[in-house]
N, C-alpha and C positions, 0 to 999 in steps of 0.2 A: 759749194760750186761758185766759180767765178765766171767771167766771160769766157766764151769758147776759145780754144787754142788758136793763137794767131789774132786774138782780139775780134773774132767774128761776132755778128749780131746774135742776140738772144731772142728766142720766141717767148713772149710774155703775155699772159692773160691778166687783164685788169678788170676786176669786178667793180661795179659801180663807176665804170669809166666814163659814163656820160654825165656824171654829177659834177658838182663844184670842184672838189679836189681832184676827182678823176680826170677831168679834162686837162688840168695842168700836168698831172702825172703822165698821161698819155703823150702829151707834147714833149715833155722832158725825155721820155724814153725814145721817141721817134727822132728827136734831134741827135741823139747818140747813136742812131742807126739801128735800134732794136725793132723787131717785128712785133707789132701789138695787135691783139684781139681783145675786144671789150665784151663783157657780159653785164647786162643791165635790164631793168624792166622795160625801158623804152628804147627803140632803135633810132637815136637822134644824132649819130655821128656820121659825117659825110666822108671823112678821110681815113676811116679805120673799119675793119669788119666788126659787126656787132651781132652777138647772139642775144636776142630779146627773150626775157622770161624770168620766172621766179627761181632763184637758185635753190630753193627748198625742194624743187622737183628734180628727181634723178635724171630725167631725160634732158633737162636744161643743162645740168652740170656736165653730162656726157657730151653734149653738143659744144659746150663752151671750152672744155678742157680736153683737148685732143692729145693723143700720143705724140711725142716730139716736143711738147711744151717744156721750156727750160725753167720758167719761173711763174709764180702767181703773185699778184699784188691784190690783196683782199681788202677792198674799201667798202663794199656793199654792206650796209648795216642800218638798223634803226638807231639814230644818234641823239634823240631828245631825252635828256635826263628826266624832265618833268613828265614827258610822254610815257616813259617807262614805268613811272609810278602809277599812272592811270591804266596802262595796258601791258602788264608784265608778261603775259603769255605770248603776245605777239612779238615782243622784243626777244624773248627766249627763242622762239621759233626762228626768227630771222638771224639773230646774232650767234646762237649756239648750234642749233640743228643744221642750218645751212653751212656753217663753218666746218662742222664735223663731216658732213657729206662731201664737202669740197676737199678736205684733207684726205679722205679716203680715196677719192677720185685721183688726187695728186699722187698718192702712193701707188695706185694701180698703173698710172702712166709714167712712173719713175721720174717725176718732177724733182729737180734738185734744190729749189729754193721757194719758200713760201713766206711772203712779207705780209704781216697783219697790221692794219691800222687799229691801234688800241688807244688807251686813254689813261691819264693819271687818276681817273675816278676809281681805278682798281684798288687803290690804297686807301680810299675813303677820306675821312676828315683827318687832316694832319696839322699839328701845331709845329710850325717851322718849315724847313725846306724839304721838298719832295725829292727823293732819289730812288734809283732802281733797287736799292737794298731793303727798302721798307717792306713789311709783310703785306699780303693781299688782304684787305679788310674793306671791301666795297660797302657803301651805305645805301645804294639804290639798286633796283633791278638792272638798270643800264650798266653800272659799274660791275655788277655781278656777272652779267653775260660776257663782258669783255675779259674779266678775270678767268672765266671758264674757257673762253677761246684761247687765251694765253696758255692755260694748262694743257689744252688739247695740242697746241703747237709744241709745247715742251715734250709731251709724250711721244709725238710722231718724230721729233728731232732725236730723242734718245733711242727710240726703238728702230728707226729706219734710216738714220743719218741725214734726215732732211735739214737743210740750213734754214732756220726759221726766226728771223728777227721780228720782234714785236715793237712797233713804233708807238710809244705813248705820247700822243699829240696833245699839246695844250689847245687853247682856243684859236682855231684857224680862221683867217679872214683874207680877203683879197678880191680881185676882179672875178666876176662870174657868180656872185652870191646874191643876186637880186631876189631870188625866190626863197632864200633862207630866212629863218625867223629868229636868228641869234641877235645879240645886242647891236653889233655894228650895222647890219642892214636896217634894223629898226631905227637907229639913230639917223642914218642917211635918208631913209624914207621920210622921217619927220622933218629933216632939213629941207628936202625937196618940196614938201607940202607946206612949209612954214608952220609946222605944228610942234607940239611938245612930245616928250617921250616919258614913259613910265620907268622909274628906277626902283628896283626892289630894295626895301630896307633903307639904310642910311646912305647907300652908295659908296661906302668905304671898303667893301669887299674887293680884294685885289685879284687881278687876273693877268696871266701871261698870254699875250696875243702874238701869234706867229703868222707871218705872211705866207700865203699859199705857195709862192715861188720858192721860199726856203724849204717848205715841206716837200715840194716836188723834187728838189735836189737831194733831200735826205732819202726819199724813196728810191731814187735812181741809185744812190750809193748803196743802199741796203740790198737792192736787187743784184748789183754787180759784185759786192764784196763783204758786206757786214756779216758778222757771225750771228749765231743763234742767241736768243735772249732778249730781254727788254732794253729799249733805248729811249730815253726821254728826248723828244724833239719839240723845242719851243724857241722863244726869243731870248730867254735868259734874263728878262727884265719884266717885272710886274707893275701894273698900273691900277689905281682904284677906278671903279666905274665912274666916279665923279671926274677924275682926271681924263678918262676916255671921252666923256661927254664934252669937256672943255676943249680937248684936242679936236673933236669933230666940229665944234663951233668955229675954231680958228681956221680949219681947213676949208669949211664950206662957206664961211662968212654969214651964217644964219644963227639966230638966237637960240633955238632948240631949248625951250623951257623944260625943266625937269620936274616931274610930279612924283613924289616918293610914295610908294604903295607898300603894303605888307610884304615881308620877305616870303619866299616860296620854300617848301620842304625840299630837301635834297641838294640845296645849293651849298657849296663850300665857302666859308668866309674868306679864305685866302688861298691863292695858288702861287707858291714860290718854288721854282724848280732848279735843280742842279744839273747842268748840261755837261758835266765832266766826262761822262762815258761817251756821249755823242761827239764832243770836241776831240776826244782821244781817237775817234774813228775818222776824223777829218771834217766833221760838220762845223760850219760857221755861219750863223744867221747874219744876214746882210741888210735886211730891210727894217728901218726904224718905224715907230708908230705913226708919226705924222706923214712920212713918205708913203707908208702903206695905206693910210686913209686917203691920201691924195690920189693913189692909184685906183681906188674904188669909186670915189665920188663922181667922176665923169659918167658912170653908168646910171647914176641916180639923178644927176643935175638936170632939171627941166629947162634950164636956160644957159647952156654952155657958151662961153665966150668964144667968138670966132677968131 
C-alpha cells in the first residue's frame, strides 16, 4: 500500500504515540498531512485523538484500530533489555501478545500497512557488522519478543498481503527523553546536577546512536512506501561509551566524572550496523552526535544562557 490515489492523506494509528519516539513520529505524519490517532496508556496529547488503555485488552484494540485505518505504526512496547531479564513474562505479554492481537485486529479491518519498531537485539551477539541477512539469535527476553513480533508480521504479510516493514532501530536519542533511563539522559542529568555517571565495564563498548528526527523520517517513509521485511535504521556510525561521555562534556561544558562499574548481563559489546538496505530505500541520517546532543541539552540545562 502506498498513499491513496491522488496523494491523499492516510489514516494512521500510532501505538505508543505519547512517548518519546511516538511524539516525533506523530508530528512527522501530521506535517505530511496524514490523519493520526494515538493509542497509549496515558491520554496526554492535546492535538491528536488518543485512545487510552492497555493494548493487551481486546476492547482497547477495537477502540483504537477502527475500520478505514490505512496503516498502523506499532511503537508501544517494553523496551528495557535489563528489565526484560528481570521481568520476562511482562515483556512477553506486552511485546508479543499485544502485537499478535493488534495484527489480528488489523487483518479484520483490512489495514494495508503495519510498521513495527524492532531492534537489532533480534540477532543477538554479533562479531562484526550487523545486517538484515543475519539469522535471528536473540540473547535476551527483550530481543526474543521483538524477534517473535517480526515473525508474526512476516506471517501476516505472507498470508494476507499486509505490507509490514520492521524497523530495527539502534539507540534512539533526542529531544523529549527527559524521563528515559538510557545512557544519554543519564549523562545529561549528571551534567545538569554537576555529578558523575556510572559507566558499565571499561566503556569501550560501541553503540550506534540515531537521532529521533531521523527515526521519525524513516517511519514516515515506511508508512508511505517501504516494502515488507526488516530494515536497519541507525546513524551508520558507532561511538564508544567513553567517546559519548566526552562528547557530552564538550556539549555541556561540565566535567561529568565517569565511575566504572561491573558490566551488566545482556549488553552487546559492540553495535556496528550496515545501512545499505535503508539507504537503498532513500533513508539518509542527517544528525551527527554532537549536533544531536546539543539538541537535547537545553531540556536538561538548569542554567540556560539567555
